[in-house]
C-alpha positions, -999 to 999 in steps of 0.1 A, spaced: 106 502 -74 86 473 -59 71 466 -93 105 463 -109 115 438 -82 83 419 -89 90 418 -126 126 407 -120 115 379 -97 88 368 -122 113 367 -150 137 348 -128 110 323 -120 102 319 -157 138 312 -165 140 286 -137 108 269 -149 121 269 -185 155 254 -175 138 229 -152 114 220 -180 143 215 -204 161 190 -181 130 172 -169 111 168 -202 130 180 -232 165 168 -224 157 130 -222 136 132 -254 163 151 -272 191 128 -260 171 97 -268 161 110 -303 196 121 -311 212 88 -300 187 66 -317 185 84 -350 223 88 -353 229 52 -345 204 39 -370 215 62 -398 252 55 -392 253 18 -385 221 6 -403 218 29 -432 256 35 -435 254 73 -437 284 94 -426 283 108 -391 283 143 -404 254 138 -427 234 119 -401 238 147 -376 233 176 -399 204 162 -419 186 135 -399 189 151 -365 193 189 -369 178 199 -403 143 214 -401 140 202 -365 137 219 -331 166 242 -324 167 227 -289 183 196 -304 215 217 -310 219 217 -272 223 180 -272 259 166 -273 264 133 -292 294 110 -289 298 85 -317 319 54 -310 326 38 -344 347 10 -328 320 -2 -304 291 9 -326 273 30 -300 261 66 -299 256 84 -266 239 117 -262 233 141 -233 223 176 -224 253 193 -206 262 160 -190 227 151 -178 201 126 -189 225 105 -210 210 80 -234 229 54 -254 219 36 -287 237 3 -293 240 -14 -327 238 -51 -330 239 -72 -362 205 -84 -373 188 -61 -347 198 -26 -357 200 0 -330 184 -1 -295 180 28 -272 190 22 -236 206 36 -204 244 37 -200 244 9 -173 227 -15 -196 250 -12 -226 272 -42 -219 243 -66 -212 226 -55 -244 257 -60 -265 259 -96 -254 223 -104 -264 212 -108 -300 195 -136 -319 216 -156 -343 199 -156 -377 206 -176 -408 218 -155 -437 190 -146 -461 195 -155 -497 188 -125 -520 160 -125 -545 168 -97 -569 138 -80 -585 138 -82 -623 140 -50 -643 120 -41 -674 118 -11 -698 87 11 -697 59 -4 -716 50 10 -750 27 40 -749 40 55 -717 49 92 -721 86 88 -711 91 126 -709 63 131 -685 73 101 -665 109 112 -661 98 147 -653 77 134 -624 107 115 -611 131 144 -616 108 168 -598 105 144 -568 143 143 -566 149 180 -571 148 206 -544 122 234 -546 147 260 -534 184 266 -527 180 253 -491 174 215 -492 140 206 -477 125 179 -499 154 154 -495 140 125 -515 165 97 -510 150 68 -530 123 61 -555 113 27 -569 85 20 -594 74 -15 -600 51 -23 -629 38 -59 -632 64 -69 -606 94 -55 -623 115 -24 -617 108 1 -645 124 31 -627 145 40 -597 163 70 -585 187 75 -555 201 105 -538 239 110 -535 253 84 -511 222 62 -512 223 30 -532 201 1 -541 216 -17 -510 210 12 -485 184 3 -458 162 33 -451 138 40 -423 101 35 -429 89 50 -396 52 42 -395 54 21 -427 66 -5 -402 30 -9 -391 20 -23 -425 49 -47 -424 38 -59 -390 4 -66 -405 21 -89 -430 41 -106 -402 8 -112 -383 -6 -126 -415 24 -150 -418 18 -161 -382 -19 -168 -390 -8 -187 -421 14 -209 -399 -13 -213 -371 8 -192 -347 -20 -167 -344 -56 -173 -334 -86 -159 -355 -87 -122 -355 -119 -120 -335 -101 -136 -305 -90 -114 -276 -53 -107 -275 -32 -123 -248 -14 -96 -227 1 -107 -194 -5 -74 -177 -42 -76 -186 -48 -113 -181 -34 -113 -145 -56 -84 -133 -91 -93 -120 -119 -79 -141 -96 -60 -164 -119 -47 -193 -89 -47 -217 -89 -85 -219 -118 -82 -244 -97 -63 -270 -94 -84 -301 -66 -86 -327 -90 -72 -353 -97 -41 -331 -60 -35 -328 -54 -39 -365 -83 -15 -372 -70 11 -347 -102 8 -326 -89 -8 -294 -103 20 -272 -69 24 -255 -59 58 -244 -29 71 -264 -16 106 -272 -1 105 -308 11 141 -306 47 144 -319 51 181 -309 45 174 -272 76 160 -255 55 143 -228 30 127 -252 27 90 -252 42 84 -286 73 105 -279 79 90 -245 73 55 -260 98 58 -288 126 78 -271 123 77 -233 105 46 -220 127 15 -215 99 -6 -231 78 7 -260 55 -23 -256 54 -18 -218 42 17 -221 16 8 -247 0 -20 -228 -1 1 -196 -26 25 -211 -62 24 -198 -93 22 -219 -106 56 -230 -136 43 -250 -153 9 -255 -132 -13 -278 -145 -14 -314 -165 19 -312 -140 46 -322 -112 48 -347 -81 65 -333 -47 63 -350 -22 51 -324 14 39 -326 9 22 -293 -16 -1 -309 10 -18 -330 33 -23 -300 5 -39 -281 3 -64 -310 41 -68 -307 37 -77 -270 10 -102 -280 34 -117 -306 59 -122 -278 33 -142 -258 26 -163 -288 63 -172 -292 81 -200 -274 111 -178 -265 125 -143 -269 149 -157 -296 120 -170 -317 100 -138 -312 128 -115 -323 135 -137 -353 98 -135 -365 103 -106 -390 134 -123 -406 120 -158 -407 84 -152 -416 87 -121 -439 122 -111 -449 135 -146 -458 107 -157 -482 109 -123 -499 147 -122 -500 148 -90 -479 184 -95 -467 190 -59 -457 158 -54 -437 157 -52 -399 132 -44 -372 148 -28 -341 138 -35 -305 134 -15 -273 157 -20 -243 135 -49 -230 138 -68 -263 104 -60 -278 102 -53 -315 91 -17 -320 65 -26 -346 51 9 -348 82 27 -362 116 11 -363 119 -10 -395 146 -3 -421 148 -18 -456 161 -8 -490 137 9 -514 134 -23 -534 126 -43 -503 99 -19 -493 86 -24 -528 86 -62 -523 62 -57 -494 38 -38 -516 42 -64 -544 33 -92 -520 0 -74 -512 -7 -66 -548 -3 -103 -556 -28 -111 -529 -2 -126 -506 14 -149 -531 51 -149 -539 70 -172 -563 38 -192 -568 36 -198 -530 8 -184 -508 25 -166 -479 -6 -148 -465 -39 -165 -458 -66 -162 -485 -86 -131 -477 -59 -114 -456 -51 -87 -482 -88 -81 -488 -93 -77 -450 -64 -53 -448 -77 -32 -476 -114 -31 -465 -123 0 -445 -123 -5 -408 -159 -3 -394 -151 29 -374 -126 46 -397 -139 80 -409 -147 81 -446 -131 47 -451 -96 62 -447 -80 32 -430 -81 -6 -432 -62 -31 -411 -28 -13 -406 -29 0 -442 -41 35 -452 -69 33 -479 -68 71 -486 -40 96 -484 -46 119 -455 -57 154 -465 -34 183 -456 -48 218 -459 -18 229 -480 -21 201 -506 -18 213 -541 -53 218 -555 -40 207 -589 -28 173 -575 -35 144 -598 -62 120 -589 -50 87 -573 -69 56 -584 -97 47 -559 -83 11 -553 -49 24 -542 -37 18 -506 -7 29 -488 19 24 -461 28 58 -448 55 71 -425 70 102 -408 92 125 -429 73 117 -461 78 79 -464 53 62 -487 46 29 -502 17 30 -527 0 -1 -541 -23 4 -571 -38 -29 -583 -58 -14 -611 -26 -2 -626 -3 -31 -615 19 -5 -599 39 -3 -567 55 30 -559 80 37 -531 93 71 -521 117 75 -491 132 107 -479 136 132 -451 108 157 -458 95 174 -426 70 198 -443 40 188 -464 45 220 -484 76 207 -503 64 173 -514 29 164 -526 26 126 -524 -8 127 -540 5 146 -570 35 123 -572 16 90 -570 -14 102 -591 8 116 -618 27 83 -622 -5 63 -621 -22 84 -648 5 74 -673 0 37 -670 -28 16 -685 -55 -2 -666 -45 -36 -654 -54 -66 -677 -51 -103 -670 -33 -108 -703 1 -101 -688 2 -113 -652 25 -99 -626 54 -119 -611 28 -140 -594 -9 -136 -603 -22 -144 -568 -48 -169 -580 -59 -199 -561 -35 -220 -582 -7 -209 -560 4 -237 -536 2 -231 -499 35 -228 -480 46 -259 -462 61 -260 -428 
């Protein structure tokens, strides 16, 4: 009977370890994720509480999230979440700032701090019919397939599609409850928007040349810290050399802790030591963009000015009045992941780059900035990545072998759950697809983008886009 007792004790220990692991590692992640996602979907995107919980939090996700209890306070615009009364996290909505994840004792202080921003005047995109010669049936079939579900149980969940041709909307589709005015999360597409904000800072002489070392207080104040040599360019190219675990399935990975547990996303990112010599190895890292965010704070005269950078430098000139970049509890913009914008506004970001940084005949990005962003990083394998823009779609082993070819000059902003912004200069196309797709099996972005691109003619200079991006554009003043 001794062996039965040993087995019983062993099983009991396993249960104790499992329960301890849940409360130590999984509960804070689950509570943080639940509170943050619910808050953003309800108060930023305007989804119903039921839809936000059932789709955005629970659907096709870890079953452990069902153990998290969420409390939604519509009056005070907060969402709290906890596991059996433990590890409570609260997400607080603030106008112009979206939702911020924090601890219960910091809610009141956070609600009383938010930058006051001037209203942004809208700049509606023009619409146009499909050009002659486009196979309308094939085009509409591609859009319909992207919006349809492959089975009875929803899994594709495409929420918005916008196609711009020569700077005008030639097609758009929206899921039920989603409209042209619904801000939707971009997840890691935010990184490409931050590349544009940095370009705007460079245009206004707020940012030094890209080969200069970044200024990070934690590094500058430590004697002989080797990280002080990391440049802006190495960060933009994802070759900083900083240690960072980008594993989303590991609850204690750097990226999960940074987004849903740590009080400061930027603080966690800048605390990481060097793993390799800067500039010698490409490694995709969400922490990299938040290091840039910390550097942007050091280049700003105040927290107010810093938090207003996205609105004043990018959203205002493009008329992106619904767009918002959310912050961490310490006030730092989470440049890696937390931007929301309507599908048309995401398309404007792509159109700005397609037009070489020119908008309404005014140069917003420095000459050469777009070329730099779309030139392969020196250490990127197979030229897959530029400066915070993807130059090739990542290969997934289950991609459809019959996927349509994507033009070689295309580049992309990509995000978790199937978000994509595709810019194809040779076709004068910008294609946005936003949704909630957690499996690559149910939506083939290569087939979608390649199929649309194949229907459109090669770009010609005879019919310029909204702005042709030539040197005749005037530089922005002030």
